[in-house]
C-alpha positions, 0 to 999 in steps of 0.5 A: 046030086046037088043036095048030096054035095052039101058034104056035111056028113059021110052019107052025103059024100057016099050018095054023091060018090054013087051018083058020080059012079053011075054017071061014069059007068051007066050012061056017060054023057060029057056034060054030066061027067063035067058036072060030076067032076065039079061036085068032086072038087069040094071033096078033094078040098075037104078036111075030111080024109074019107072025103078026099079019098072018095074024091080021088076014087071018083076022079078015077072013074071020070078019068076012064071017060075023059082023061083031059078033064082030070088034068084040071085037078092035078094040083089038087090031087098032089096036095091030097097025096102029100097030106099027112093023113 
């Protein structure tokens, strides 16, 4: 996941998103979920609208496993939702 979170293109975003989805659905592990949430932060703060969407969608998977962890991203999510795009 470290290589994919470079975020320089849509393929990297997609690979990391699938890693997050897998971590949350197949084998939920607290430390892996925290790492996945940290990887999504970069996507939420991106200028790329598709990346922001994938970051929010990824957090929805994390929310199902650990709602408290997503609370840390509340302000970033609001900023994404207030974006013109």
